[in-house]
C-alpha positions as CSV (number, residue, x, y, z in Angstrom):
1,M,103.2,118.4,106.2
2,G,102.1,115.4,108.0
3,R,104.1,112.5,109.3
4,K,104.7,109.3,107.6
5,I,103.1,106.4,108.4
6,T,105.5,103.7,109.7
7,P,105.6,100.0,108.6
8,V,104.5,99.0,112.1
9,E,101.6,101.1,112.2
10,R,100.4,99.7,108.7
11,I,100.6,96.2,110.1
12,K,98.8,97.3,113.2
13,S,96.0,98.6,111.1
14,K,95.9,95.6,109.1
15,A,95.8,93.5,112.4
16,V,92.4,95.0,113.3
17,R,90.9,94.4,109.7
18,V,92.2,90.7,109.9
19,A,90.9,90.4,113.6
20,L,87.4,91.4,112.4
21,N,87.5,88.9,109.4
22,V,88.7,86.2,111.8
23,F,85.8,86.9,114.4
24,L,83.2,86.9,111.4
25,A,84.8,83.6,110.0
26,D,84.7,81.8,113.6
27,P,82.6,83.9,116.2
28,S,83.8,81.4,119.0
29,L,87.1,83.0,118.8
30,G,85.8,85.8,120.9
31,K,86.3,83.8,124.1
32,C,90.2,83.7,123.3
33,Q,92.3,86.5,125.0
34,A,92.4,89.4,122.6
35,K,96.0,90.4,123.2
36,A,97.4,86.9,122.6
37,L,95.1,86.9,119.2
38,F,96.4,90.0,117.9
39,S,99.8,88.9,118.8
40,E,99.1,85.8,116.6
41,I,97.7,88.0,113.8
42,Y,100.6,90.6,113.9
43,S,103.2,87.9,113.7
44,H,101.6,86.3,110.6
45,L,101.3,90.0,109.0
46,K,104.7,90.8,109.9
47,S,106.1,87.5,108.4
48,G,104.6,88.8,105.3
49,M,101.4,86.5,104.9
50,E,98.5,87.8,103.1
51,E,95.5,88.8,105.2
52,E,93.3,86.1,103.9
53,A,96.1,83.4,104.5
54,V,96.5,85.0,108.1
55,V,92.4,84.7,108.5
56,Q,92.6,81.1,107.4
57,A,95.6,80.2,109.5
58,V,94.3,81.7,113.0
59,V,90.9,79.9,112.3
60,K,92.6,76.8,111.6
61,G,94.9,76.9,114.4
62,H,92.1,77.4,116.8
63,A,89.9,74.8,115.3
64,T,90.9,72.2,117.4
65,N,89.9,74.1,120.8
66,S,86.1,74.0,119.1
67,P,83.6,71.9,120.6
68,P,82.8,68.5,118.3
69,G,80.1,69.6,116.0
70,Q,80.7,73.4,115.7
71,L,80.8,74.5,112.3
72,L,82.9,77.3,111.1
73,L,82.1,79.9,108.7
74,M,84.4,80.4,105.8
């Protein structure tokens, strides 16, 4: 028999998928420190937010750091 997947492991696997969606929505976030970005995503997921809501929150939270005139893909 295999071992059970823990809730933390489930959140971590979702965090990778959400991070990919975040980078697709706003490629400029690739300039952010990965650890900080993943921590932010992980904390949102741990609090119970849905994946799409996390993507929107992260992109919106970092939109103020974007240069003027930069378009965000949503």
